[in-house]
TORVEXRO-387644 format. One line per field, with one value per residue (C-alpha): residue number from 1; residue in one letter; x, y, z. Coordinates in steps of 0.001 Angstrom, whole numbers. Layout:
nr: NUM  ...
rest: A  ...
x: X  ...
y: Y  ...
z: Z  ...
This chain:
nr: 1  2  3  4  5  6  7  8  9  10  11  12  13  14  15  16  17  18  19  20  21  22  23  24  25  26  27  28  29  30  31  32  33  34  35  36  37  38  39  40  41  42  43  44  45  46  47  48  49  50  51  52  53  54  55  56  57  58  59  60  61  62  63  64  65  66  67  68  69  70  71  72  73  74  75  76  77  78  79  80  81  82  83  84  85  86  87  88  89  90  91  92  93  94  95  96  97  98  99  100  101  102  103  104  105  106  107  108  109  110  111  112  113  114  115  116  117  118  119  120  121  122  123  124  125  126  127  128  129  130  131  132  133  134  135  136  137  138  139  140  141  142  143  144  145  146  147  148  149  150  151  152  153  154  155  156  157  158  159  160  161  162  163  164  165  166  167  168  169  170  171  172  173  174  175  176  177  178  179  180  181  182  183  184  185  186  187  188  189  190  191  192  193  194  195  196  197  198  199  200  201  202  203  204  205  206  207  208  209  210  211  212  213  214  215  216  217  218  219  220  221  222  223  224  225  226  227  228  229  230  231  232  233  234  235  236  237  238  239  240  241  242  243  244  245  246  247  248  249  250  251  252  253  254  255  256  257  258  259  260  261  262  263  264  265  266  267  268  269  270  271  272  273  274  275  276  277  278  279  280  281  282  283  284  285  286  287  288  289  290  291  292  293  294  295  296  297  298  299  300  301  302  303  304  305  306  307  308  309  310  311  312  313  314  315  316  317  318  319  320  321  322  323  324  325  326  327  328  329  330  331  332  333  334  335  336  337  338  339  340  341  342  343  344  345  346  347  348  349  350  351  352  353  354  355  356  357  358  359  360  361  362  363  364  365  366  367  368  369  370  371  372  373  374  375  376  377  378  379  380  381  382  383  384  385  386  387  388  389  390  391  392  393  394  395  396  397  398  399  400  401  402  403  404  405  406  407  408  409  410  411  412  413  414  415  416  417  418  419  420  421  422  423  424  425  426  427  428  429  430  431  432  433  434  435  436  437  438  439  440  441  442  443  444  445  446  447  448  449  450  451  452  453  454  455  456  457  458  459  460  461  462  463  464  465  466  467  468  469  470  471  472  473  474  475  476  477  478  479  480  481  482  483  484  485  486  487  488  489  490  491  492  493  494  495  496  497  498  499  500  501  502  503  504  505  506  507  508  509  510  511  512  513  514  515  516  517  518  519  520  521  522  523  524  525  526  527  528  529  530  531  532  533  534  535  536  537  538  539  540  541  542  543  544  545  546  547  548  549  550  551  552  553  554  555  556  557  558  559  560  561  562  563  564  565  566  567  568  569  570  571  572  573  574  575  576  577  578  579  580  581  582  583  584  585  586  587  588  589  590  591  592  593  594  595  596  597  598  599  600  601  602  603  604  605  606  607  608  609  610  611  612  613  614  615  616  617  618  619  620  621  622  623  624  625  626  627  628  629  630  631  632  633  634  635  636  637  638  639  640  641  642  643  644  645  646  647  648  649  650  651  652  653  654  655  656  657  658  659  660  661  662  663  664  665  666  667  668  669  670  671  672  673  674  675  676  677  678  679  680  681  682  683  684  685  686  687  688  689  690  691  692  693  694  695  696  697  698  699  700  701  702  703  704  705  706  707  708  709  710  711  712  713  714  715  716  717  718  719  720  721  722  723  724  725  726  727  728  729  730  731  732  733  734  735  736  737  738  739
rest: M  S  A  F  L  P  H  R  L  I  R  S  L  G  N  R  A  V  R  R  G  A  L  G  L  T  L  A  T  A  L  S  A  A  G  A  L  A  A  L  R  A  R  A  T  A  A  E  A  R  L  S  S  A  V  E  R  L  D  E  L  T  F  G  A  L  A  D  D  R  S  R  A  A  I  A  W  G  Y  A  E  R  L  R  L  G  L  E  S  P  F  R  L  V  E  A  A  S  R  D  P  R  L  T  E  D  E  R  H  T  V  S  L  A  L  L  S  H  L  T  R  G  A  S  H  D  V  E  P  A  A  L  D  G  I  G  P  S  V  P  G  R  P  V  A  G  E  R  H  L  A  L  I  E  A  A  I  E  A  A  D  D  P  R  A  A  E  L  G  V  R  F  A  Y  T  L  A  A  T  E  R  L  V  D  A  V  G  P  I  L  A  A  Q  V  A  A  L  V  A  D  R  E  L  A  R  R  E  A  M  H  V  V  R  A  S  R  S  D  P  I  A  E  I  R  E  R  R  S  D  R  A  L  Y  V  E  R  P  V  L  L  A  A  A  E  A  L  E  A  S  A  V  D  V  G  A  A  I  L  D  S  L  R  V  M  R  A  T  V  V  P  L  T  S  D  T  G  G  G  G  E  A  R  D  N  A  G  H  Q  L  A  N  H  L  Y  A  A  G  A  A  M  P  P  S  G  A  L  A  V  T  V  Q  R  Y  L  P  L  I  R  S  Q  A  P  Q  V  N  A  K  L  L  G  K  S  H  N  S  E  M  L  A  A  S  L  R  A  S  G  L  G  R  A  E  R  R  A  T  G  R  L  Q  L  A  A  A  A  A  M  R  S  T  S  Q  E  R  V  W  F  P  G  D  S  V  P  T  A  K  A  A  A  A  S  L  G  I  A  G  I  A  F  D  S  D  V  P  P  A  W  R  P  Y  F  V  A  V  V  A  D  A  L  A  D  L  R  L  V  L  P  G  F  A  F  D  A  L  Q  V  R  F  R  V  T  P  P  A  D  S  A  L  A  M  H  D  P  R  T  R  T  L  H  L  P  V  F  T  S  A  G  T  L  T  H  E  L  A  H  D  L  D  R  Q  S  A  Q  R  Q  G  H  A  G  Y  R  S  D  F  V  T  R  S  T  A  P  L  T  G  P  A  S  R  L  A  A  S  L  R  A  L  T  E  E  L  S  D  L  P  S  S  R  S  R  V  E  R  P  A  E  I  F  A  T  R  V  D  W  F  V  A  Q  A  L  A  D  I  G  I  S  S  G  F  L  S  A  V  Q  D  E  L  L  T  G  H  V  V  H  P  E  R  L  R  S  A  G  R  T  Q  S  L  L  T  A  L  Q  E  M  T  T  L  P  P  P  A  R  V  T  P  D  P  S  V  Q  S  L  L  R  W  S  L  A  G  P  V  D  S  R  I  A  A  E  I  V  R  G  E  R  T  M  W  L  P  A  R  L  I  G  E  G  E  C  D  D  A  D  S  G  R  V  R  L  V  R  M  A  A  D  A  R  A  R  G  W  L  R  Q  R  A  Q  W  T  S  P  G  A  R  P  G  W  A  Q  S  A  L  G  H  A  P  W  T  P  A  L  V  E  A  R  V  A  E  L  R  D  H  I  L  M  S  L  A  A  S  D  Q  L  P  A  G  L  S  A  Y  A  G  T  L  A  S  R  A  R  C  G  G
x: 0  2865  4414  1146  577  3659  2802  -782  476  3028  352  -1966  731  1579  -2034  -2236  923  -454  -3741  -1935  324  -2637  -4490  -1449  -1030  -4716  -4506  -1337  -2936  -6063  -4044  -1928  -5025  -6660  -3501  -3311  -6992  -6535  -3499  -5463  -8330  -5932  -4212  -7581  -8710  -5479  -5765  -9366  -8391  -5525  -7792  -10447  -7805  -6643  -10196  -10350  -6946  -8004  -11095  -8927  -6488  -9135  -11529  -9227  -6111  -4471  -4737  -1198  -1999  -5079  -3501  -2387  -5671  -7531  -5462  -6127  -9840  -9780  -8660  -11633  -13997  -12725  -13121  -16670  -17588  -15861  -13860  -10828  -9947  -10138  -6901  -5107  -6218  -4865  -1497  -1418  -2159  678  3149  1848  4810  2378  1653  3966  5029  2645  -205  430  244  -2950  -4786  -3940  -5012  -8185  -9102  -8550  -10807  -13538  -13215  -13625  -16909  -18181  -18001  -17048  -18652  -21555  -24460  -26865  -30347  -31816  -29726  -32213  -35311  -37775  -36620  -39830  -41909  -44622  -48062  -50346  -48304  -46307  -42645  -40762  -38179  -34511  -34161  -36268  -34020  -30849  -32098  -33013  -29591  -27663  -29581  -28889  -25173  -24445  -26131  -24282  -21397  -19729  -20766  -19637  -22299  -24934  -23644  -24166  -27573  -28621  -27727  -29821  -32796  -32886  -32242  -35180  -37283  -36674  -37754  -40937  -41435  -41245  -38287  -37214  -34341  -31750  -32558  -30147  -27149  -27869  -28487  -25228  -23295  -24904  -24296  -20657  -20119  -22044  -20202  -16858  -17834  -18741  -15686  -13407  -14964  -14379  -10829  -9985  -11136  -8976  -5947  -6363  -6732  -3918  -1369  835  2438  1733  -1548  -569  2509  265  -1996  979  2173  -1253  -1693  1744  793  -2650  -4086  -7021  -10329  -11998  -9453  -9764  -11984  -14098  -17242  -15349  -14335  -17098  -16883  -19769  -20589  -20683  -23076  -25426  -25493  -26139  -29183  -30632  -30048  -31450  -34640  -35254  -34651  -36902  -39708  -39253  -39376  -42620  -44391  -42623  -45058  -44587  -44877  -43901  -40335  -38112  -36043  -32359  -30975  -28526  -25190  -23430  -24815  -23154  -23674  -23134  -19623  -18492  -20123  -18184  -14963  -15758  -16168  -12834  -11159  -12745  -11213  -7751  -8213  -9194  -6002  -3875  -5546  -4933  -1206  -1651  -1859  -5265  -7264  -8785  -11661  -12817  -12118  -14109  -17004  -17214  -17395  -20226  -22277  -21688  -24887  -26954  -25317  -25764  -29452  -30466  -27939  -27373  -25895  -22919  -20072  -20092  -17039  -14869  -16469  -15678  -11984  -11898  -9536  -8841  -10629  -9338  -10716  -14020  -14512  -13909  -16261  -19116  -18940  -22193  -24863  -28527  -29082  -32652  -33772  -33468  -29966  -28914  -30294  -28070  -24902  -25557  -25642  -22389  -20775  -22004  -20697  -17323  -16830  -17775  -15425  -12514  -12766  -10641  -7700  -7961  -4654  -2706  419  611  2719  3714  6003  9547  9089  11929  10972  13206  13600  11434  14440  15469  11895  11465  14684  13655  10183  11546  9701  11084  10436  8233  7822  5917  4566  5925  2605  2458  3413  6948  5834  3362  5712  7316  3822  2893  6213  5468  1885  2844  5618  3232  540  2872  4221  645  -99  2866  1301  -1422  383  4041  5028  3738  6529  6756  10164  9016  6265  6308  4301  3455  1730  -83  -2616  -4861  -6788  -5485  -8966  -12430  -13881  -10975  -9863  -6630  -5421  -3063  -1345  -763  1697  4211  3069  2616  219  -1199  -2229  -3922  -3084  -6677  -8464  -6133  -6101  -7948  -7538  -4028  -5044  -7402  -4679  -2056  -4486  -4526  -731  -900  -3383  -1029  1980  -2  -870  2757  3905  1522  2487  -926  -1653  -3732  -5035  -5240  -8769  -10077  -8360  -9518  -13080  -13604  -11766  -13870  -10989  -11343  -9572  -6676  -3049  -1277  -2931  -6474  -6879  -6258  -8415  -11343  -11091  -11036  -14083  -15859  -15323  -17242  -19994  -20378  -21156  -23516  -25555  -26558  -30006  -28736  -26004  -27828  -28527  -24880  -21953  -18850  -15323  -13629  -10439  -12468  -14306  -11021  -9392  -12350  -12544  -8831  -9474  -12118  -9881  -6951  -9124  -10781  -7485  -6008  -9167  -8711  -5482  -6868  -5372  -7062  -4866  -6725  -4355  -4314  -8093  -11128  -13272  -14797  -17482  -20408  -22489  -19803  -17755  -15791  -15420  -15008  -16326  -18530  -19609  -21966  -18947  -17670  -20988  -21164  -19179  -16439  -13338  -14566  -12610  -12487  -10718  -8321  -7407  -6793  -4563  -2617  -1892  -664  1267  1935  -692  110  -1767  -4408  -5427  -6005  -9010  -12481  -14492  -18232  -20079  -20264  -23428  -24136  -23835  -26212  -28739  -28552  -29132  -32082  -33769  -33273  -35119  -38190  -41834  -44477  -47112  -49889  -49278  -48826  -52177  -53897  -52373  -53611  -57143  -56951  -57481  -56269  -53864  -52108  -48748  -47358  -45586  -44189  -41132  -37989  -35902  -36275  -36807  -33283  -31857  -33537  -30952  -29420  -32709  -31933  -28412  -27739  -27567  -30639  -32627  -31416  -32597  -35947  -36172  -35374  -38144  -40521  -39605  -40152  -43571  -44569  -43261  -45132  -48405  -47899  -47376  -50554  -52439  -51204  -52239  -55812  -57959  -58698  -62414  -62007  -59309  -60243  -59378  -56044  -54924  -55806  -53950  -50877  -50760  -51073  -54402  -56482  -58663  -57827  -55925  -52481  -53734  -55607  -52363  -50048  -51443  -50834  -47321  -46536  -47735  -45980  -42776  -42800  -43316  -40368  -38107  -39031  -38325  -34925  -34070  -35028  -33955  -31117  -30910  -28197  -24655  -21965  -20639  -23676  -26363  -25525  -24551  -27444  -30138  -29626  -30025  -33294  -34593  -33705  -35267  -38649  -38166  -39386  -42624
y: 0  2331  1624  2340  5862  7486  6177  7457  10758  11012  10148  12768  15398  14440  14769  18195  19263  18014  19836  23018  22704  22099  25045  27233  26141  26796  30240  31019  29849  31860  34963  34452  34010  37037  39029  37863  38685  42090  42694  41553  43895  46739  46068  45894  49142  50848  49529  50727  54178  54222  53298  55818  58515  57603  58046  61537  62429  61124  63324  66327  65408  65122  67935  70319  70306  73428  74200  73024  69634  68994  66280  64221  64908  63628  60434  59843  60521  58171  55263  55755  56171  53052  51099  52408  51405  48012  48648  46633  44066  45985  44516  45279  48891  48877  47567  49976  52956  51941  51991  54734  56998  59775  60291  61306  58691  60096  60183  56565  55546  57532  56316  52630  52592  54546  52027  49187  50989  51243  47515  46581  48524  46982  50374  49099  47696  50116  48984  51440  50035  51645  49231  46526  48544  47026  43415  42205  40823  43103  42564  43965  46080  47712  46644  46058  48746  47794  48445  45348  43076  44582  44124  40481  39714  41531  39809  36347  36943  38741  35964  33119  31197  31341  34367  32545  29865  32568  34273  31042  30630  34074  32962  29816  31754  34442  31961  29866  33011  33980  30491  30948  34321  36194  38311  39188  37667  40220  39528  36590  38488  41626  39571  37663  40920  42378  39153  39182  42684  42089  38808  40498  43272  40812  38616  41657  42893  39569  39190  42814  42250  39136  41001  43806  41359  39068  41754  42800  45787  46529  45253  46629  44403  41475  42273  42428  39035  37420  38846  37595  34098  34342  33522  35952  34145  37201  37156  33443  32195  29945  29574  28153  25212  25051  22377  19947  21433  24942  23763  22109  25249  27335  25228  25892  29640  29645  27891  30451  33423  31922  31589  35272  36267  34344  36429  39713  42479  46070  48364  51915  51904  54860  55366  56037  59448  60291  58693  61800  63900  65034  68772  71477  72396  68783  68110  70986  69751  66238  67428  69240  66157  64015  66199  65877  62136  61634  63367  61309  58076  58812  58390  54899  51666  50459  47519  45601  44139  47615  49380  46846  46902  50698  50618  48102  50276  53599  53396  52857  55833  58106  57273  57146  59247  62475  64263  61897  63078  60252  61634  61361  58064  56581  57275  55715  52766  52102  52320  55803  57274  55428  56513  60105  59795  58437  61350  63240  64716  65423  62276  61088  57565  56410  57891  56195  52942  53214  54301  51722  48924  50132  50202  46676  45283  47009  45939  42350  42284  43560  40631  38562  40891  40547  38708  40872  42331  46049  47991  51654  53498  53074  49566  47217  45032  43119  44610  43207  41392  39887  38869  37191  35232  34068  33085  31186  33206  34820  38393  41072  44205  47480  49725  53247  54718  52572  54972  54110  54425  51584  49117  47693  46995  44894  43042  42202  41015  38856  37241  36546  35207  32792  31568  30786  29075  26744  25466  23946  23367  22851  21499  24448  25553  29335  29396  30820  33023  36796  39102  42532  45186  47869  50662  50104  46810  44377  43998  45443  44531  42171  42278  40504  38346  35483  35557  31917  32828  34565  33091  36603  37604  41062  42462  45894  47492  48643  45328  42328  41630  38379  37077  35637  32009  32153  33477  31055  28194  29325  29069  25557  24690  26193  24242  21024  21907  22709  19317  17728  20099  21810  25497  27355  25615  21878  22055  23780  21281  18046  19251  20310  17370  14524  12054  9013  9258  6823  6687  7921  11361  9971  10195  13950  14496  12603  14623  17954  16948  15882  19320  20962  18329  18888  22533  21822  19547  22541  23932  27509  26868  24998  28133  29189  27897  28281  28108  25014  26939  29422  26630  24940  28175  29108  25640  25818  29220  27610  24631  26785  29104  26137  24321  27444  27951  24430  25644  29047  31166  33880  35218  38157  38936  35275  34724  36846  33778  33692  31037  30030  33110  35804  34807  38028  40250  37330  37559  34478  33674  30908  28815  29049  27822  24812  22223  21777  19616  16853  13801  15099  18258  16346  13938  16784  18644  15524  14913  18512  19133  17839  17891  17474  14591  16744  18335  14955  14148  14648  16130  15986  18773  21976  22690  25721  23627  21129  23889  25116  21585  21092  24220  23283  19958  19285  19702  17746  20405  17808  16203  19590  20735  17645  18421  22013  20802  18528  15386  12062  10859  7561  9182  8683  5279  3556  5028  4726  3718  1528  2752  1681  4214  7166  7421  10622  12242  15058  15749  19303  18524  16301  19001  21583  19490  19076  22833  23485  21167  22779  26253  25155  23794  26996  29149  27120  27334  31018  31772  29887  31772  35117  34154  33617  36753  38028  37462  33829  32704  29595  29245  27495  30371  32989  30888  30620  34414  34852  36628  36704  35125  32011  29465  28270  24685  25069  25162  23062  19712  20743  21933  18551  16568  18776  18751  14958  14852  17239  15128  11994  13742  14870  11365  9771  12418  11701  15317  16210  17617  14971  13931  15178  12667  9696  11830  14283  11880  9788  12876  13711  10217  10498  13940  12202  10419  13496  13551
z: 0  891  -2518  -4326  -2910  -4389  -7880  -7617  -6291  -9089  -11677  -10179  -10199  -13788  -14873  -13248  -15067  -18370  -17781  -16818  -19864  -22147  -20622  -21040  -24657  -25330  -23771  -25698  -28955  -28254  -27422  -30519  -32691  -31100  -31693  -35296  -35815  -34256  -36443  -39497  -38620  -37997  -41318  -43089  -41434  -42419  -45979  -46206  -44981  -47448  -50345  -49352  -49139  -52646  -53973  -52468  -53918  -57348  -57219  -56386  -59142  -61855  -60949  -59066  -61209  -62608  -66312  -67090  -65532  -67671  -69803  -66797  -65029  -68080  -68194  -64490  -64994  -67979  -65821  -63494  -66447  -68228  -65002  -64602  -68163  -67909  -71086  -69948  -67331  -64028  -62718  -65977  -65520  -61954  -63133  -66077  -63840  -61522  -64444  -66743  -67658  -68627  -64905  -62094  -59547  -56944  -59457  -60468  -56818  -56258  -59352  -58944  -55278  -56085  -58779  -56318  -53842  -56489  -57137  -53474  -53449  -56681  -58426  -61867  -65028  -64996  -67188  -68788  -68017  -71134  -73222  -72188  -73063  -75482  -75427  -73722  -72158  -73483  -71923  -73236  -75592  -72783  -72712  -69507  -68702  -68815  -65070  -64370  -66419  -64973  -61404  -62118  -63603  -60871  -58082  -59524  -60057  -56792  -54778  -56529  -54991  -58412  -60501  -63652  -63032  -62670  -65827  -67734  -66101  -67369  -70885  -70528  -69169  -71851  -74672  -73487  -72941  -76567  -77603  -75572  -77325  -74034  -75194  -78703  -80674  -79532  -75869  -75360  -76766  -74739  -71596  -72175  -72493  -69364  -67436  -68539  -67174  -63946  -63309  -63967  -61535  -58779  -59343  -59390  -56152  -54413  -55731  -54892  -51307  -51134  -52473  -49929  -47039  -48171  -48995  -46084  -47777  -51436  -52952  -56368  -56439  -55507  -58470  -60837  -59646  -59986  -63474  -64493  -63301  -64991  -61573  -61483  -61928  -63450  -66306  -67097  -70001  -67782  -69903  -72868  -70674  -68077  -65375  -64782  -61371  -62838  -65572  -63062  -60930  -64049  -64920  -61450  -61808  -65337  -64263  -61510  -63827  -66504  -63954  -63109  -66772  -67246  -64605  -65341  -66225  -67305  -64295  -63576  -62272  -61354  -64487  -63849  -64607  -67370  -66487  -67780  -64883  -61712  -61576  -64190  -63023  -62935  -66308  -67857  -66296  -67502  -71087  -70946  -69518  -72232  -74944  -73407  -72871  -76511  -77644  -75242  -76337  -80017  -79393  -77903  -79945  -81167  -79892  -82785  -80761  -79735  -83042  -85075  -82587  -82752  -86542  -86466  -84092  -85871  -87988  -84823  -83088  -86098  -86396  -82724  -80762  -82708  -79665  -79693  -81929  -84467  -86253  -83154  -82192  -85601  -85082  -81604  -81646  -77964  -74629  -73755  -76963  -76596  -72988  -74064  -77066  -74967  -72535  -73168  -70928  -71477  -73526  -73972  -73229  -76858  -77132  -73915  -75276  -78370  -76545  -73831  -76383  -77927  -74481  -73737  -77015  -76696  -73083  -73880  -76880  -74786  -72368  -74758  -73994  -70191  -69812  -72262  -70718  -69987  -72476  -72734  -75153  -73952  -72566  -73453  -76427  -78885  -82325  -85111  -86543  -83205  -82398  -85785  -85277  -81804  -83021  -86010  -88648  -91784  -90721  -89150  -91257  -90894  -93622  -93480  -92324  -89150  -86328  -85109  -81472  -81946  -83599  -80406  -79053  -82077  -81936  -78292  -78834  -81823  -79790  -76893  -79220  -81021  -77669  -76605  -79918  -79480  -76260  -78451  -81770  -80785  -84199  -86229  -88622  -89105  -90817  -94191  -92766  -93227  -90942  -92356  -90276  -92229  -91761  -94773  -95081  -97724  -99217  -98748  -95308  -94541  -90912  -91927  -94808  -95616  -99023  -100028  -102807  -100560  -97220  -95838  -93090  -93804  -90417  -90364  -87019  -86404  -87060  -86966  -83210  -82601  -86157  -85889  -85312  -88289  -90601  -89266  -89916  -93546  -93536  -92091  -94860  -97434  -96148  -96505  -100106  -100926  -99683  -102197  -105014  -105107  -105605  -103024  -99897  -99284  -97833  -100970  -103262  -101612  -101017  -104630  -106151  -107560  -107538  -105254  -101902  -102123  -101063  -97921  -98069  -98109  -94318  -94315  -97397  -95888  -92669  -94508  -96523  -93346  -91785  -94605  -94412  -90660  -91258  -94147  -91843  -89716  -90560  -90297  -92854  -95608  -97604  -97663  -99635  -97494  -98788  -97291  -96445  -94384  -92594  -91716  -90498  -88336  -86818  -85961  -84384  -82175  -81405  -80264  -78160  -76449  -75835  -74244  -72162  -70796  -69155  -68151  -70934  -72983  -75802  -77299  -80161  -81123  -81036  -80187  -79480  -75988  -76382  -78594  -77776  -77516  -80541  -80770  -83819  -86228  -89758  -89680  -86095  -87260  -88221  -84666  -83324  -85616  -83693  -81158  -81195  -83508  -84588  -88162  -87031  -84773  -87562  -90016  -87560  -86620  -90295  -90702  -87473  -83962  -81213  -77505  -75800  -74014  -77314  -78984  -76808  -78270  -75388  -74949  -76760  -74749  -72798  -74986  -78152  -76554  -75882  -79487  -80723  -78380  -79720  -83384  -83406  -85565  -84555  -86465  -87155  -87641  -84274  -82626  -84059  -82644  -79221  -79450  -80196  -77173  -79229  -77863  -80469  -80982  -81664  -78170  -77986  -74927  -73311  -75388  -72381  -69369  -65824  -64891  -67329  -65609  -62842  -64267  -65243  -62820  -64125  -65274  -68981  -68978  -67184  -69675  -72625  -70903  -70251  -73912  -75100  -72633  -73924  -77514  -76623  -74827  -77640  -80265  -78293  -77532  -81209  -82175  -79493  -80823  -84350  -83159  -83200  -79652  -79947  -81004  -78578  -76598  -72926  -73510  -75808  -73205  -70649  -72916  -73204  -69443  -69582  -66426  -65194  -67189  -65138  -66324  -65966  -69252  -71226  -69017  -70214  -73822  -72953  -71373  -74386  -76921  -74849  -74803  -78552  -79078  -76844  -78744  -82039  -80758  -79580  -82891  -85413  -87816  -88987  -86507  -86731  -86897  -83495  -81566  -82515  -80312  -77332  -77284  -78442  -75314  -73141  -74891  -74171  -70507  -70285  -70728  -67409  -65614  -67585
C-alpha cells in the first residue's frame, strides 16, 4: 500500500501538469489568434483608410487640377472612367495605372489605389439600363423597362457562390425566354453581355477584397504578380471550358430566372438618370477632360476588338444618338478614346439605349484581352528582326505609315501570341512566314489576310487583333498543299476534287471533306456555300481558343473567341458555333502538325452547343395541331428507355434538354395563341398568353404533351450535326423520365 501511494500521487501530479500545460497552450494559442486577428483587422482598417484617401486624392487630381496639368488629369480621370464602363480588365487597368509613364510617380500611386478601392466597393462595369429597353416581355403592348431586367440579372449573379455559373444561367434563361417568345431575338445576346459585365464586376470585387486582405504591404505588387501568373479568376476564359458542377449550378439559376421572366409584367419603375450627370460644373470639367483624354488616347496603340465593334455600331449611333459626336467616335480605336467619345450629358432615353448597347458590345469584346500584358512606349521590347529570329519566322515588317511608337507593341503582342499558340500546336513551322503590319486593309472589309503565294500575313493594325489564329491556320493549310504540289489551300483542293480518296494522303483528305460536311448539316447553314479553307481556319481558331481555355489562358491577339455566344469580332460567327473539337478536325490537324496529348481528346459537346441543338429539333405540325385541339392521339408510344436508365434524369444537362423542349412547346403554343384573333381565342390560348382570369392549368397539359413529342423527335432524329447525334439523343430520351 505504501508503494502504491507514491505512484498514484506522481500520476496525479503528472495529470495536473499536463492539464496546466494544455491550458497554457490553449490560452497562448487563443491569445496568438486574437492578436493575429486584431493585427489583421488593424491592417484591413489601415488599408481601407488608405484606399479611401486615394479616392479623395483622385477626385482632387481630376476635378481640381491646374490648367497646365489637364492632360495628366484627363489620363487619371480616364482610368476611373474606363473602369466604370468596364472597357478593360479591371486589374489590368490597376497595373497599367501603376506603371503609366504619362503620370507622375505620386499620381500613379494615387490612381492605382483609387481604382482598387472602387473595385472593393463593386463600383465598376456600370451597365446602362436603357440598353435593355424594349426586349420584352410586353403585356399587353407595354414593354418592360430595362431596369427590371438589370435588377433580375444583378440579383442572380451577386447571390451566386460562383458568378460565372450565374452568368451562364442568365444565358440559358434568356435563350429559353426567346424560344418561348417572351423576349425578342436580340434579348439573349444583350443579356449575355450584361451578365458578362455584372459577373466580372462581382468577381473583381471579391478578388480585390482578397488582395487587400492578403497583402501585407503593397496590394498593387500582388496584383501584378497574380496577373503575371494568370491567376485571377476574373481574367480566365471559364465559360469556354465550363466544369460539370458549374453547368449544373447554371441550370438551377437559369430555371429560376426563366420563372421570373414568365411572370414579369410592365410596371412603372423609377427610371435612372442620365449617367453623364453630376452637376453642371463637374459636367463641364468632364467634357474638358474628355477632350484631353481623346487626344492622349490617339497616341496609344489600337485595340482591334474595340475598333471593329465601334465601326459596327456607328450606324446605330448616327441614327439614334445624334448628340454623340459620331465623327470622333468613328476614329476611336482604344478604350481611352471610346470613354472620351461616350462622354455626353442630357441624352434622352433612346440615345442612352443606343450608346448603352455600344458600351455593352465594346466591353464584352474587350474581355478577350484581359490577360494581355501592360505595355507603354519606352518599354523594353526586342527589335522586329530579333523577335522574328527568336520566333523562327522569316520576318516582321511594318509599312511606313504605321506609327513608329506603336511598332514595339505589335512586336510584343505577336511574340506573346505565337508563344501561346505553341502550347497547343508545338510542331507548327513558321520558318518561311512573313508578318506585315499595315494601316490600310489588304482587301475590302478584310480584318486581316493570308497571301498563299508569298506566305505573308497582312495584319492591319486597327483590325487584326484576334484574327491571328485564323490566318495562321490558312498558312498551315497552305503548307499542306505545298507538300503535295498543289496550288492554293489543301482544304479547298480536296473538297472540290472529284478524284477518289486513295493513297497515304487519303486520311487527311477525308477529314477535310468531313469538316465541310459537318457545317452543311446545320439547318442555319444549308442556304450558304462556305469556302472550305475558311471553314477549316475558323474551326482551328475555335480549337486553339478552347485548348487554351482548358489551361486558363485567354490570348486576345491570337483569337477573339470567348465562347459560342460571344464569338468576338469574327467575320462568320456561325462557323464558330457549328461544332467543337470533332474527330475530323483532330485527324486533319494531326496529319498537318503535332498535337500534344491533351489536345487529342475529343471532349463531350459543350453545354451551350447542346442547348442550341435542343432548340433546333423538328416539330411535327400535324401532331402539334392535334395536341392544341386537345385530341387524344395515338402518336405517343411507350417510353424509349427503361426505368433503370432514368438514374441521371436530374443531371444538369438532362434538365437543360428538358427545359429546352418545354420552352419550344410553350413558344409554339404562344405563337398559335397570338395568331388567333382576340375574340375567337379559346381558354387554352388565353392561358398561354397569361391573360387573367384564365388558369395556367388550361395550357399546361398541352405543354406537357408537346414537350414529350419534341423530346421523342430529338431522340429519334437523324438530322443532326456529326458527333452530336448519339450523345445528345440519349439525353433527350432520358429527359422524358421526368414527364
